[in-house]
Steps between C-alpha positions, in 0.01 A plus 500: 500500500275329754457204269873430493640250748843375601482123483667238716741258331357150470782351706455743791391358834298813572125541457401498132286810545619782271639822640319818397727728302391799708624321814829419330551859387410638840764283665764580238440873545594480867865454404529639147478849350213560259731523199627146562158350425345462155138388489377631163415177315613642167846556648520185711419300185825625347689322779330165435768325298857491376610449137431126468246358256243233592511580872178565687480810718243610755373838614682647800300661778764766547850594384740614772820692420700514824808713550630356828564162659252586774229555242569158346481345847165668558366359174607148591362523855171618356498225238566236766236635736235511226629197305543695175746381233789728404666508158838678504604680182792683351487656153291208365746426219493128586410234247343226711196658665674501839377855568140440392230605743244265653140603561458719804871514580721782618746580224814616680699701248849579625603742226492802736766342723770603256794630702861394460594505867873436474780430254826384657805474270703344784250227586385484138134498591190702430205515741176575321124505538301263278361765264841610371512454122779270382648752256491778760703286739742397228573859404532610862759237587688568174573848633699330777693277259277206589276263305168328576493224236142362483342666195157369398383621160250723684779654711391857420165440674517187717566533873751331726217359711346342193840369391542338841150354487570310179881463530534686171782447257614691194756522222804482727408178684753287314781677690337669796201285595143591598351722770531229767881528487482866605250501786696490827221586740137605521252671726168322455157572644337167577134414451414595860684833481819402682827629355766239420862579414690233309854462377777751549694790356838327536689327220466164680242351734356152562298540820185288491283402207526726196160667525613776265523263205165352598329835448678565170276356231208438738276739300370679808349182642706495822534866599527859379856615428539856631881535488783319326877489548651440157853397407684713246804442281766738372390652171654300213650652186258578218415185313546432131259280306545253216221392264519164327259376233417131460320300233332287769407524864690174557823661378446800730443266796818312409688830518349570842616163628851559361520843666403366841708182471813703427458688828398839365293722730307742282299775665219422260421213264164544329324330212226626267333265252394596148145590606627736768757663272235572237258634761762741636580623151132551426451700818812713505685469166811380684661357188556158650583220249164344409664214312637356824328212682658597832685808619736462795611801704802457727652771720800536729564766765856387567819707491556398136156424354623516141733204558224301666263574212763390249536166678122451510474604135733213406281257693189630325665461161603145587139424595378618160432873536441660161616839622663630818497875568663641815395848602771765480380715788246519785252698286483226238474244778208684654318502167522122482378465857209733428388259230495219756311712753232573239438131434196447720336828400560416133348154533193645671448720194479193273146406606417739783526252788773270627554225753860517615647180637829477690589134489859441607698191397859383540718674242580164342127454417445846355493385137242233586262746661526738203434217254204388711354852505518511121302175484242636744458818293429291189268265690283785629540724192630788706780754488736428790812711525786411732746730667717350769751566771688228322801501730291363785252297294206730578275519195210738442273332245242766418170384357343766278122485460182696440318518832170571320518162326379229743652213305836670465494586871433136585787386279728759660426368849546138395830577327619684810430194715673273252813716513507470879462122473789493253718697741436253782569204269840651422593530868403865530264715703167667423632842600849641502417854612133598453355298786197273531215733593167392355626414154713200593372380835345183355847408374680557829398164644629323188842652555524474879323168558271405791764516775625838381146638482418375850801677647435818302143517624623438853734799475216716373279396793774582751536855374138559400266263687185686389605504132461877476817582305453483123259205514457289188856554381767228474278221636 
């Protein structure tokens, strides 16, 4: 390993001379147990990237798996002293390249910090370490009659720390919002190893700037989250789901607008286009109606969900639904939701590789973005399926392509960029829940503008003056 070096970020004010990996490892070992360090290049290579396509990744010098806050602090003090970049990681289920390694970096994997430290039914909070898996937390709080709403599609494997890093969303966002709404306070190890506590564990609190929200969605570029205080809600009744078929995506989007305009608050409002429906059937024989152009799933977890579904069913029929089928029980509802959860996996099976966008637009422009995506698919001769958190305008156009075909790969990337441009033209954003990472950083300036970018970079420099934390991401 003598030929491996830990490189200095280009923006660092330190000497450009590389740091020998042996020196880095020797310093790390002074504060870490042997089992916390991985140096085998065959294993470290497996930590090089998340699940995003078209995102460059480097070769880490070492992977560190700390179990304590003090160990994280030691890593950051070492990184600062030796001017070595650090890339924090969770379960690497992200879709933007935000967890991708850079050459010679320390990959700081937080998956071993996986304790639920406290669940308080009175205060309605949970205090957790960053490596706690989303589904594990959800089940644990359910035992206390409580509910942690954020539910990314990867909830069985993704971690709370990763969810915080990208401000993850999920199927329930239309009613309950994204991760940012549930993070009350954080413990964060800063770039120089100091420990910062932000926020609170009280129901209210407005003291000072809201640094907690600043860290949520920062993709590990400002500090390392080592503890989180999360807000909980009382567990709602079991939800019931309605499925509505439409002869056009425009009619389905009209139904969505009617549902929201009438003041309904569904716990879920999801859309699957014809390509997605057929892909799910092909993968799992779900028996979904392949004649439909758009399938809308709407759920309520209210005291009388059947009545709410009946009211929404009438609105869907008025908007042109060809069939409206409310589920009779939670088991049937869960079957419909399973079809939606399989959407991205099913689309990946179409060609073997996907690029998953998460352009979010105002609900009133949803039909326009779907029509535009259809035009882009024809223009580039590609299969592009769309599933969407339709209730909050967050679409997931999924470009299916053969990664071994250079021309098809080029067309996939160009179509992806064109979809993002379309989203901005319609008053939307380039990312509703997946983050910027490497994949979308060239688009960030187009959305934020020069003044916004100047201030964002200034914030980064305040927290991380040597540009050691996740360099090359966001900006």
